[in-house]
C-alpha positions as a Markdown table, in Angstrom:
| # | Residue | x | y | z |
|---|---|---|---|---|
| 1 | Unk | -41.7 | 77.8 | 49.6 |
| 2 | Unk | -40.7 | 79.6 | 52.9 |
| 3 | Unk | -39.8 | 78.0 | 56.5 |
| 4 | Unk | -43.7 | 76.9 | 57.0 |
| 5 | Unk | -42.7 | 73.9 | 54.5 |
| 6 | Unk | -40.1 | 72.3 | 56.2 |
| 7 | Unk | -42.4 | 71.5 | 58.8 |
| 8 | Unk | -43.8 | 67.5 | 58.2 |
| 9 | Unk | -47.1 | 68.0 | 56.2 |
| 10 | Unk | -46.7 | 71.1 | 55.4 |
| 11 | Unk | -47.1 | 71.4 | 51.6 |
| 12 | Unk | -47.1 | 74.3 | 48.9 |
| 13 | Unk | -51.1 | 74.7 | 49.2 |
| 14 | Unk | -51.2 | 74.8 | 52.8 |
| 15 | Unk | -48.4 | 76.6 | 53.1 |
| 16 | Unk | -49.9 | 79.3 | 51.2 |
| 17 | Unk | -53.5 | 79.4 | 53.0 |
| 18 | Unk | -51.5 | 80.0 | 56.4 |
| 19 | Unk | -50.2 | 82.8 | 54.7 |
| 20 | Unk | -52.9 | 83.6 | 53.4 |
| 21 | Unk | -54.6 | 83.6 | 56.6 |
| 22 | Unk | -51.8 | 86.1 | 58.4 |
| 23 | Unk | -49.5 | 82.8 | 59.6 |
| 24 | Unk | -46.2 | 83.0 | 57.5 |
| 25 | Unk | -43.3 | 82.0 | 60.1 |
| 26 | Unk | -43.1 | 79.1 | 62.5 |
| 27 | Unk | -43.3 | 80.9 | 65.6 |
| 28 | Unk | -46.6 | 82.1 | 64.3 |
| 29 | Unk | -48.2 | 79.3 | 63.8 |
| 30 | Unk | -46.5 | 78.0 | 67.6 |
| 31 | Unk | -47.9 | 80.8 | 68.7 |
| 32 | Unk | -51.5 | 80.8 | 67.4 |
| 33 | Unk | -51.8 | 77.0 | 67.0 |
| 34 | Unk | -52.9 | 74.5 | 65.2 |
| 35 | Unk | -57.2 | 74.9 | 66.0 |
| 36 | Unk | -56.7 | 78.8 | 65.7 |
| 37 | Unk | -54.5 | 78.8 | 62.4 |
| 38 | Unk | -57.2 | 75.6 | 60.9 |
| 39 | Unk | -60.6 | 78.1 | 61.8 |
| 40 | Unk | -59.0 | 80.8 | 60.3 |
| 41 | Unk | -58.7 | 78.9 | 57.1 |
| 42 | Unk | -62.0 | 77.4 | 57.7 |
| 43 | Unk | -63.4 | 80.9 | 57.3 |
| 44 | Unk | -61.9 | 81.4 | 54.1 |
| 45 | Unk | -62.1 | 77.8 | 53.2 |
| 46 | Unk | -65.1 | 75.9 | 53.5 |
| 47 | Unk | -63.1 | 72.4 | 52.4 |
| 48 | Unk | -61.2 | 73.0 | 55.1 |
| 49 | Unk | -61.1 | 68.9 | 56.7 |
| 50 | Unk | -60.1 | 66.8 | 59.6 |
| 51 | Unk | -56.9 | 65.9 | 57.9 |
| 52 | Unk | -55.9 | 69.2 | 57.5 |
| 53 | Unk | -56.2 | 70.0 | 60.8 |
| 54 | Unk | -54.7 | 67.1 | 61.9 |
| 55 | Unk | -51.2 | 68.0 | 59.1 |
| 56 | Unk | -51.7 | 71.0 | 61.4 |
| 57 | Unk | -51.5 | 69.2 | 64.9 |
| 58 | Unk | -48.4 | 67.7 | 63.4 |
| 59 | Unk | -46.7 | 69.7 | 62.2 |
| 60 | Unk | -46.5 | 71.8 | 65.0 |
| 61 | Unk | -45.7 | 68.4 | 67.3 |
| 62 | Unk | -42.7 | 67.8 | 64.6 |
| 63 | Unk | -44.4 | 64.5 | 63.4 |
| 64 | Unk | -46.3 | 63.2 | 60.1 |
| 65 | Unk | -50.3 | 63.2 | 60.7 |
| 66 | Unk | -51.0 | 59.4 | 61.1 |
| 67 | Unk | -48.4 | 59.7 | 63.8 |
| 68 | Unk | -50.5 | 61.6 | 66.6 |
| 69 | Unk | -51.3 | 59.7 | 69.6 |
| 70 | Unk | -54.7 | 58.1 | 69.8 |
| 71 | Unk | -55.4 | 60.8 | 72.4 |
| 72 | Unk | -54.7 | 64.1 | 70.7 |
| 73 | Unk | -56.7 | 62.1 | 67.3 |
| 74 | Unk | -59.5 | 62.3 | 69.3 |
| 75 | Unk | -60.0 | 65.7 | 70.3 |
| 76 | Unk | -58.9 | 67.1 | 67.1 |
| 77 | Unk | -62.0 | 64.8 | 65.7 |
| 78 | Unk | -64.3 | 66.4 | 68.4 |
| 79 | Unk | -62.4 | 69.7 | 67.6 |
| 80 | Unk | -63.6 | 69.2 | 64.2 |
| 81 | Unk | -67.4 | 68.3 | 64.9 |
| 82 | Unk | -67.3 | 71.3 | 66.8 |
| 83 | Unk | -66.7 | 73.7 | 64.6 |
| 84 | Unk | -67.4 | 71.8 | 61.3 |
| 85 | Unk | -70.4 | 70.7 | 62.2 |
């Protein structure tokens, strides 16, 4: 496993998906952001769910996804609805 797996919420499967869309380092993930990373994954995997989006955001914030703030969760849910339909 690479450096992305050192982040909370990033297990082997999600790390592979990130690698498959060209995100291989923590700095790349930070630069791209959780939403854009998720959209790239969604373009390749239509099963990308709100949990994956939340996991990515939690990884960037350094927390388990279920510890994200309520405002962040609400924002992610709206983004998900807007893009997943």
